[in-house]
N, C-alpha and C positions, 0 to 999 in steps of 0.2 A: 617194681613187678615187670617180669618179662615173659611173654609167651611166643609160641612158635607157629608159623604157618608152613605148610608143605605145598609148594607150587612148581610143578613140573620137575619134580625131584629135588628142588632147591629148599633148603631149611632156612626160613627168614624169620628173624626175630621181630617182635612187636614189643614196644616198651611204653610206659606211662610216664610222661613229662608233664608237670603242672596239670595234672589231671586230663591230659589229652593223649590220644593214641598216636604214636609214631613208629613208622615202619622202617627197617633198616635197608637203606639203599646199598649198602656195602654187601649185604647178603643177596639181595636182588641182582647186583651186578654179575655174580657168578653164574647166572642162568644166560648171559649174553655171550654169543659166540665171538671169539677173537679177543684181542688185547685192548680192552677199553677202560676208561677212568670216568669218574663222576665229573671231573672237570672237562671232559669231552662233551658231556651233556650240558653243562653250563655254558659252553661256547656258543651254543645254538641261540640265535636271536629269538625263535619262538618260546624257547625255555624261559629267557629272561623276561619276556613280556608276560608270560603266564605268572611266573614267581612275583613279579612287580605288581600286577593286577591283585594277585591272591593276598599280598601283604597290605595293600591299600584297603581292602575289604576287611581283613580280619585284625590287623595290627594298627591301632591309631598312632603308635610311636614310630611307624615306618619312615625312614629318611627318603623322601621322594626325590630330593635333589640328587643324591648319590645313585639312586635308581636311574635317573634320566641320563647321567654321565655314562653309566655301564651300559645302558641300553643303546647309546650312540655308537659305542664300540663293539657291541656284540656282532659276531659274525666276521669280524676282520681277521686276517691270517695272523696278526701280531696280538690278537686279543686273548688273554688267558685270565681264568678266573677261579679260585679255590672256594670251597664251601665256607672256610673260616674267613677270607677276605669279603665274601658276600655278606655274611652275618655281621661282621664289623662295620662295613661301610653303610649298609642299609638299615642296620638294627633289626634285621628279619628274625621272625620267630618259627617260620615254616621249616626251616632246616636246621638241624643240631648236629654238631660234631662232639662226640663223646669219647672219653678215654676209659680204661679199666676192663672189667669183666665183660660188659655188654658194649664195648667201644666200637667205633665206626661212625658213619654218617647216617643220621636218622631224618625222616622227613614226615610231617604230618600227613594223614591217610590221603587228602586230596592230591597233594604233590606227589606221593609215592605211587598213586595210580597213574598220574601223568608219566612219571618216570617209567613205570611198567609199559607204557604205550611205546617208549623209545626202545625197550628191549624187544617187544613184539605185541602185536594186538592180541594174539593168543594169550600171552603171559598176562597182560592186563586183565583180560576177562577172568582168568582162573585166580588171579591175585584178589580181585574184588569178591568173587565167589567163596574163597577161603576166608577172608576177613569177615564176611557176613556170617559165615558159619561160626567163627570164633566168637563173635559178639552174641549170636543167639545162644550158644553153650554158656557164655558167662551170665546172661540174663536168667537161664534156667537154673543156674547154681545159685545166683543171687536170690531168686524168688524162694528157693528152698531155705536159704539161710535166713531170710527176713521172717519166713513163717516160723523157723525155730525160735528166733529171738522174741517174736510176739507172743509164742506159747509161754516162754519164761516170764515176759512181762506181765502177761494176763494172770498167771499164777500169784505173782507179787501183789497185784491189786487186790486180791482176796485174802492175803496174809499180812501185808505190811500194815503198820500203824498209819494213820491218816496224818500226813505233815501239813505245815502252814503253807500258804501262798495260794490264794484263791484265783483260779483262772477264768472258768466261765462266770459270767454275771448272775448273781441270784435274782430270779425274775420277780417281779411285783405281783400282787394279787391281781391287778387288772390285766397284766400280760397272761396270767394263767387262765383267766376267765374267758378271753377271746376264743372264738371258734376258728381253727385253722383249717385251711382248705385241704391239705394233704398231711399224711403221716410224715412225710419227709420234712415238712415244715415244723411238725411237732418236735422232731430230733434237732432240727436247725435252732429252734429257739432254746431248747434244753442245753445244747452245746455252745453255741455261738451267740445266743441272745438276740437273734433276728431271723427273720423269714428270707428265702431266697430273693424275693423282690425287693426287700428292704436292701439286702447286700447289692443287688444289681443298680439300685437307684443311687447308692452310695458310691458305686465303683463302675460308672458308665464306660470308661475307657478300657476295662478288662474284659477279656474273653472267657467263656466258660461259666461256672458257677462257684458259689461260696465253697463246695467241698473240693474243688480242684486246687484251691489255694490253702488247704488245710495242711498242717505238718504232721509228721509221723504220730506224734502224741495223740493229736485230735482224731486222727484215723483210727487209732486203735480203740480209743473211747467210743467213737461213733459206732464201730462194729459191735462193741459190747451193748450200747443203747439200743441198736436195732433188735437184737436178740431179747434184751428184757422188756422192750415195748411190745413185742410179740407175746411174751408171757402175761404182761399186764392187760392186754387186750383180751385174751382168753380168760383172764379173771373177772372180766366185766367192768373194770374201772372205766370212769368217764375220761374224756380227753383232759379236762382240767386236772383231775387226779393223777393221771399218767405224766403230764408234764410237770407237775410239782415233784413227783418222785424221780423222774429222769433228770431233771435239773440238779436236784440234790446228789443223785449218783454222779452225774457228770462232774460236779465241783469236787467230790471225793476222789473220784479217779484221776482227774487232771492234776491234783496236788501231788499224788503219787508219780504219775508219769513224767511230769516235768522236772523231776529229780532223779530219774532212772538213767544211769550213766549208758546203758545199752542203747536207749532211745537216742541220747546225744550223739552217739557214735554213728547211729544209722542216719541220722540227719546231716552229719558233716560229711561222711564218706561211706555209703553203704558197702562197697566193695572190700572194705577193710574188716568187716565183722565176720 
């Protein structure tokens, strides 16, 4: 997938490599006055320092020994280094040299922003601004697409035959008879088989709450349970009666949701749906 940014009149490609955003340095270079090459930027000692530190933080397979050799030579008149050599010697992932339709040198966004500073401070600021605008636009499109898919999936819940494969645990009579402090915990028990406190006690090292770690199927089911619980409360059912019904419904819906191919695609890569 390739998108375009417009920065100070220059059209700059943004592509996805291994689920990460990479920006075309080749396109960015067109905005710099004079005859310059990406290798000129790589000659700079500060550039090498930045790239080396970035790789150490983001790339466990980075070859620090080769980086140290390159760093010792950076800035010398005789020093020359191409992107291909940098990648091959240090096993770098921050820079990519591509061929074909979207060919050229691409850099992970952090590195591309740093390259933008080499072009000019103004260019860097506008590059970041345009990139953020692109990401906001993608999020808006993704939100609309997820809502469309959830509407289709919810329709299937009410029409498809119930499949095998029990996901939420079936609650015992004792669990249903307990009085839960909040309606949120009623829903947590129905879907997850435990209260928010029980989950926190089991996962002391995790931040957030049980719902932050729910998958797409569980979130769809949870949304439906919230609506159903409101109807049951209006019908005057006791908490224990509502919990029994909600648990049974959660089991039925999760059987369907876990086998829905649209849900699987959303969980693997939302942007492809």
